[in-house]
VEXMI-444701 format. One record per residue: residue number from 0; x, y, z of N, C-alpha, C, O in turn. Coordinates in steps of 0.2 Angstrom, whole numbers, plus 2048, in hexadecimal, padded with zeros to 3 digits. Example, Ala and Ser with C-alpha at 12.3 -4.5 7.8 and 13.67 -1.06 7.14 Angstrom:
BEGIN
+-----+-----+-----+-----+------+------+------+-----+-----+-----+-----+-----+-----+
| num | npx | npy | npz | capx | capy | capz | cpx | cpy | cpz | opx | opy | opz |
+-----+-----+-----+-----+------+------+------+-----+-----+-----+-----+-----+-----+
|   0 | 842 | 7E4 | 827 |  83E |  7EA |  827 | 842 | 7F0 | 827 | 847 | 7EF | 82A |
|   1 | 840 | 7F5 | 823 |  844 |  7FB |  824 | 840 | 800 | 827 | 843 | 806 | 828 |
+-----+-----+-----+-----+------+------+------+-----+-----+-----+-----+-----+-----+
// end
This chain:
BEGIN
+-----+-----+-----+-----+------+------+------+-----+-----+-----+-----+-----+-----+
| num | npx | npy | npz | capx | capy | capz | cpx | cpy | cpz | opx | opy | opz |
+-----+-----+-----+-----+------+------+------+-----+-----+-----+-----+-----+-----+
|   0 | C39 | 680 | 5AB |  C3F |  67C |  5AB | C3E | 675 | 5AD | C40 | 670 | 5AA |
|   1 | C3A | 674 | 5B3 |  C39 |  66D |  5B5 | C35 | 669 | 5B1 | C34 | 663 | 5B2 |
|   2 | C32 | 66C | 5AC |  C2E |  668 |  5A7 | C32 | 664 | 5A2 | C2F | 65F | 5A0 |
|   3 | C38 | 666 | 5A2 |  C3D |  662 |  59D | C43 | 65F | 5A0 | C47 | 65C | 59D |
|   4 | C44 | 661 | 5A7 |  C4A |  65E |  5AA | C48 | 65E | 5B2 | C44 | 661 | 5B4 |
|   5 | C4C | 659 | 5B5 |  C4B |  658 |  5BC | C4F | 65D | 5C0 | C55 | 65E | 5BF |
|   6 | C4C | 661 | 5C4 |  C50 |  666 |  5C9 | C51 | 662 | 5CF | C4C | 65F | 5D2 |
|   7 | C57 | 663 | 5D2 |  C59 |  65F |  5D8 | C5B | 665 | 5DD | C5D | 66A | 5DB |
|   8 | C5A | 663 | 5E4 |  C5C |  668 |  5E9 | C63 | 66B | 5E8 | C68 | 666 | 5E7 |
|   9 | C64 | 671 | 5E8 |  C6B |  674 |  5E6 | C6C | 676 | 5DF | C71 | 67A | 5DE |
|  10 | C68 | 674 | 5DB |  C68 |  676 |  5D4 | C68 | 67E | 5D3 | C64 | 681 | 5D7 |
|  11 | C6B | 681 | 5CF |  C6B |  688 |  5CE | C69 | 689 | 5C7 | C6B | 686 | 5C2 |
|  12 | C64 | 68E | 5C6 |  C61 |  690 |  5BF | C64 | 697 | 5BE | C62 | 69C | 5C1 |
|  13 | C68 | 697 | 5B8 |  C6B |  69E |  5B6 | C66 | 6A0 | 5B0 | C66 | 69D | 5AC |
|  14 | C64 | 6A7 | 5B1 |  C60 |  6A9 |  5AB | C62 | 6AF | 5A7 | C5F | 6B1 | 5A3 |
|  15 | C69 | 6B1 | 5A8 |  C6B |  6B6 |  5A4 | C6B | 6BD | 5A8 | C6A | 6BD | 5AE |
|  16 | C6B | 6C2 | 5A4 |  C6B |  6C9 |  5A7 | C65 | 6CC | 5A4 | C63 | 6CB | 59E |
|  17 | C62 | 6D1 | 5A8 |  C5D |  6D5 |  5A5 | C5F | 6DA | 5A0 | C65 | 6DC | 5A0 |
|  18 | C5A | 6DD | 59C |  C5C |  6E2 |  597 | C5F | 6E8 | 59B | C5E | 6EA | 5A0 |
|  19 | C64 | 6EB | 597 |  C67 |  6F1 |  599 | C6E | 6EF | 59E | C71 | 6F4 | 5A0 |
|  20 | C6F | 6E9 | 59F |  C75 |  6E7 |  5A3 | C7B | 6E6 | 59E | C7A | 6E1 | 599 |
|  21 | C80 | 6E9 | 59F |  C86 |  6E8 |  59A | C8A | 6E3 | 59C | C89 | 6DF | 5A2 |
|  22 | C90 | 6E1 | 599 |  C94 |  6DC |  59B | C98 | 6DE | 5A1 | C99 | 6E4 | 5A2 |
|  23 | C9B | 6D9 | 5A4 |  C9F |  6DA |  5AA | CA6 | 6DC | 5A8 | CA8 | 6DA | 5A2 |
|  24 | CA9 | 6E1 | 5AB |  CAF |  6E3 |  5A9 | CB4 | 6E2 | 5AF | CB2 | 6E2 | 5B5 |
|  25 | CBB | 6E2 | 5AE |  CC0 |  6E2 |  5B3 | CBF | 6E7 | 5B8 | CBE | 6ED | 5B6 |
|  26 | CBF | 6E5 | 5BE |  CBE |  6EA |  5C4 | CB7 | 6E9 | 5C7 | CB5 | 6EB | 5CC |
|  27 | CB2 | 6E6 | 5C3 |  CAB |  6E5 |  5C5 | CAC | 6DF | 5CA | CB0 | 6DB | 5CA |
|  28 | CA6 | 6DE | 5CE |  CA6 |  6D8 |  5D3 | C9F | 6D5 | 5D2 | C9A | 6D9 | 5D1 |
|  29 | C9F | 6CF | 5D4 |  C99 |  6CB |  5D3 | C98 | 6C8 | 5DA | C9D | 6C4 | 5DD |
|  30 | C92 | 6C8 | 5DD |  C91 |  6C5 |  5E4 | C8B | 6C1 | 5E3 | C86 | 6C3 | 5E0 |
|  31 | C8B | 6BB | 5E6 |  C85 |  6B7 |  5E7 | C84 | 6B5 | 5EE | C89 | 6B4 | 5F2 |
|  32 | C7E | 6B5 | 5F0 |  C7C |  6B4 |  5F7 | C78 | 6AE | 5F7 | C73 | 6AD | 5F4 |
|  33 | C79 | 6A9 | 5FC |  C75 |  6A3 |  5FD | C73 | 6A4 | 604 | C77 | 6A4 | 609 |
|  34 | C6C | 6A5 | 605 |  C69 |  6A6 |  60C | C6B | 6A0 | 611 | C6B | 69A | 60F |
|  35 | C6E | 6A2 | 616 |  C70 |  69D |  61B | C77 | 69A | 61A | C7A | 697 | 61F |
|  36 | C7A | 69C | 615 |  C81 |  69A |  613 | C86 | 6A0 | 613 | C8B | 6A0 | 617 |
|  37 | C84 | 6A5 | 60F |  C89 |  6AB |  60F | C89 | 6AE | 608 | C85 | 6AC | 604 |
|  38 | C8E | 6B2 | 607 |  C8F |  6B6 |  601 | C96 | 6B4 | 5FE | C9B | 6B4 | 602 |
|  39 | C96 | 6B3 | 5F7 |  C9C |  6B2 |  5F4 | C9D | 6B8 | 5EF | C99 | 6B9 | 5EB |
|  40 | CA3 | 6BC | 5EF |  CA4 |  6C1 |  5EB | CAA | 6C0 | 5E7 | CAF | 6BE | 5EA |
|  41 | CAA | 6C1 | 5E0 |  CB0 |  6C0 |  5DC | CB1 | 6C6 | 5D8 | CAC | 6C9 | 5D6 |
|  42 | CB7 | 6C9 | 5D7 |  CB9 |  6CE |  5D3 | CBA | 6CC | 5CC | CBE | 6C7 | 5CB |
|  43 | CB8 | 6D0 | 5C7 |  CB9 |  6CE |  5C0 | CC0 | 6D1 | 5BE | CC1 | 6D7 | 5C0 |
|  44 | CC4 | 6CD | 5BB |  CCB |  6CF |  5B9 | CCB | 6CD | 5B1 | CC7 | 6C9 | 5AF |
|  45 | CD0 | 6D0 | 5AE |  CD0 |  6CF |  5A7 | CD4 | 6C8 | 5A6 | CD7 | 6C6 | 5AA |
|  46 | CD3 | 6C5 | 5A0 |  CD6 |  6BF |  59F | CDE | 6BF | 59F | CE1 | 6BA | 5A0 |
|  47 | CE1 | 6C5 | 59E |  CE8 |  6C7 |  59E | CEB | 6C7 | 5A5 | CF1 | 6C8 | 5A5 |
|  48 | CE7 | 6C8 | 5AA |  CE9 |  6C9 |  5B1 | CEB | 6C2 | 5B4 | CED | 6C2 | 5BA |
+-----+-----+-----+-----+------+------+------+-----+-----+-----+-----+-----+-----+
// end
């Protein structure tokens, strides 16, 4: 990635999902953790909620 764009401190690189992982559905939750900062968890809801 850094061969064609400049990466700066704090940049996040998202690479998609591995094989066999299905779509997120209402009721699922997604958590991200940043070492030294903490964890953020969000629940997936439908667009109609």
